C-alpha positions in Angstrom: 10.1 6.4 -16.0 12.9 4.9 -14.1 12.9 4.8 -10.3 15.0 7.6 -8.8 18.4 6.9 -7.2 19.6 8.3 -3.8 21.7 11.2 -4.3 23.0 14.3 -2.5 24.6 14.9 0.7 23.7 13.2 3.9 22.0 9.9 4.5 18.7 9.4 2.9 16.3 6.6 3.6 13.9 5.1 1.1 10.4 4.1 1.9 8.1 1.7 0.1 4.5 2.5 1.1 1.5 0.4 0.0 -1.7 2.3 -1.0 -4.9 0.6 0.0 -5.4 0.3 3.8 -2.1 2.0 4.5 -2.9 5.4 2.9 -6.7 5.1 2.6 -9.5 3.1 4.2 -10.2 0.9 1.2 -11.5 -2.2 2.9 -13.9 -0.1 5.1 -15.3 1.4 1.9 -15.7 -2.0 0.4 -17.8 -3.1 3.4 -20.3 -0.4 2.5 -20.2 -1.2 -1.2 -20.9 -5.0 -0.5 -23.8 -4.0 1.7 -25.3 -1.6 -0.9 -24.9 -4.0 -3.8 -25.6 -7.4 -2.3 -27.1 -6.8 1.1 -23.8 -8.3 2.6 -23.4 -6.9 6.0 -19.9 -7.7 7.2 -18.5 -5.4 9.9 -15.1 -4.1 9.2 -13.5 -6.0 12.0 -14.9 -9.2 10.6 -13.0 -8.7 7.4 -10.7 -11.7 8.2 -9.3 -12.4 4.8 -7.4 -10.2 2.4 -9.5 -11.9 -0.3 -12.6 -9.9 -0.2 -14.5 -12.5 -2.1 -13.9 -14.9 0.8 -14.5 -12.3 3.5 -17.9 -11.3 2.0 -19.0 -14.7 0.7 -19.4 -13.6 -2.9 -19.9 -15.6 -6.1 -17.3 -15.0 -8.9 -19.8 -12.7 -10.7 -20.6 -10.7 -7.6 -16.8 -10.4 -6.8 -16.2 -8.9 -10.3 -19.1 -6.5 -9.8 -17.7 -5.5 -6.4 -14.2 -4.8 -7.8 -15.6 -2.9 -10.8 -17.7 -0.7 -8.5 -14.8 -0.1 -6.0 -12.5 1.0 -8.7 -14.8 3.5 -10.4 -13.0 6.9 -10.3 -15.6 8.7 -8.3 -15.5 5.7 -5.7 -11.6 5.7 -5.5 -11.6 9.5 -4.9 -14.2 9.2 -2.0 -11.9 6.8 0.0 -11.0 8.4 3.5 -7.4 9.0 4.3 -5.8 6.7 7.0 -5.3 9.2 9.8 -1.9 10.6 9.9 -0.8 9.1 6.6 -0.1 12.3 4.6 1.4 14.1 7.6 4.1 11.5 8.3 4.9 10.9 4.5 5.4 14.7 4.1 7.6 14.8 7.3 9.8 12.2 5.8 10.0 14.1 2.4 10.8 17.3 4.3 13.7 15.5 6.0 15.1 14.6 2.6 14.0 11.0 2.5 12.5 9.3 -0.6 8.9 7.9 -0.5 7.5 5.6 -3.2 3.8 4.5 -3.3 3.8 1.1 -4.9 0.4 -0.4 -5.3 -1.3 -3.5 -6.5 -4.1 -1.7 -8.0 -5.1 -2.3 -11.6 -3.6 0.3 -14.0 -7.1 1.5 -15.0 -7.1 3.2 -11.6 -4.1 5.3 -12.3 -5.6 8.6 -13.0 -7.9 8.8 -10.0 -5.3 7.2 -7.8 -2.8 9.9 -8.7 -5.5 12.6 -8.2 -6.3 11.2 -4.7 -2.7 11.5 -3.6 -2.5 15.1 -5.0 -5.6 16.1 -3.2 -4.3 14.7 0.1 -1.1 16.7 -0.1 1.1 13.9 -1.5 1.8 15.4 -4.8 5.6 14.9 -4.3 5.2 11.2 -3.9 5.7 9.0 -7.1 3.2 6.3 -7.7 4.0 3.0 -9.3 1.8 0.0 -10.2 3.4 -3.5 -9.5 1.5 -6.5 -10.5 1.5 -8.0 -6.9 -1.6 -10.2 -7.3 -1.5 -11.5 -10.8 -4.3 -9.3 -12.2 -5.0 -9.5 -15.9 -5.4 -5.7 -16.0 -1.7 -5.2 -15.9 -1.2 -6.1 -19.5 -1.0 -2.4 -20.6 2.6 -1.1 -20.4 3.4 2.5 -19.5 5.8 4.6 -17.5 4.0 4.0 -14.2 3.8 0.2 -14.4 6.8 -1.5 -12.7 8.1 -4.7 -14.3 9.2 -7.1 -11.6 12.8 -6.9 -12.8 12.8 -3.2 -12.3 11.2 -3.5 -8.9 13.8 -6.0 -7.8 16.6 -3.5 -8.6 15.0 -0.9 -6.2 16.4 -0.7 -2.7 14.4 0.3 0.4 15.1 0.7 4.1 11.6 0.6 5.2 8.2 -0.7 3.9 4.6 -0.1 5.1 2.4 -2.9 4.0 -0.8 -4.6 5.3 -1.1 -7.6 3.0 0.6 -10.8 3.9 0.5 -11.8 0.3 2.9 -9.0 -0.6 5.5 -9.9 1.9 7.1 -12.1 -0.8 8.2 -8.9 -2.6 10.6 -8.1 0.3 12.6 -11.2 0.1 15.4 -9.5 -1.9 15.9 -6.9 0.9 17.5 -8.7 3.9 18.0 -5.5 5.9 14.5 -4.2 5.2 12.4 -3.3 8.1 8.6 -3.7 7.5 6.0 -1.9 9.3 3.0 -4.2 9.1 -0.1 -1.9 9.3 -2.4 -3.7 11.8 -5.6 -4.8 10.0 -8.2 -7.6 10.8 -7.0 -9.8 7.8 -3.3 -9.9 9.0 -3.8 -10.4 12.7 -3.7 -14.2 12.5 -0.7 -14.1 10.1 2.7 -15.3 11.6 5.1 -12.5 10.6 8.2 -13.7 8.7 10.8 -12.4 11.4 11.9 -9.7 13.8 12.2 -7.0 11.2 8.4 -7.2 10.7 6.9 -4.9 13.3 3.1 -4.7 13.7 2.0 -1.1 13.8 -1.5 0.0 14.9 -1.4 3.5 13.2 0.9 6.1 11.5 2.1 7.5 14.8 3.6 4.1 15.7 5.1 3.8 12.3 6.8 7.1 12.7 8.0 6.1 16.1 9.3 2.7 14.9 11.3 4.5 12.0 12.7 6.9 14.6 13.9 4.1 16.9 15.3 1.8 14.2 16.9 4.0 11.6 19.6 1.9 9.7 23.3 2.7 10.1 24.4 4.7 7.0 27.8 3.1 7.2 26.2 -0.3 6.5 
């Protein structure tokens, strides 16, 4: 499946949207899993590192167990929606814009990830898996895995992302505006530039997009 191109009349914007901790409360769920499996009680606001192994103080074996548990279909489907996410994305779609969910989740999570989107009213949003974090589970090729060369041919006007480790994937888009979803693990991160705007919630993201829409004339 090739990424769609902008078409039709009028100016359309393209949105890159990360999945975990932008659409759903993944890290919060992992704090509960870590407590249940290992007795590790780390409050959500103390999750200071994107690397959950470091945040929870886990051994390599415990980390594998944590990630295996957190990616079980029934667990993925139980994640709570980040308030306002589906409402704002559907508003953009209704306005004729294009929204792509591009996740660093392993491909094994494809079916429940797609189902979660559908169950939360995001059935119109395409879902792609990009190997953002060098995970071995990306060896399987299919229509929903994005190769880096395909991703770098895609153009976006806005991105919604929480992980500082993913900012490198925006270097090819000098005009991109990035809404950095405010999370405990990115608060000490120095943002790369003025086009990176910290946003506390989806209302703020919607407002930022409304105030900073790019000039269609270029």
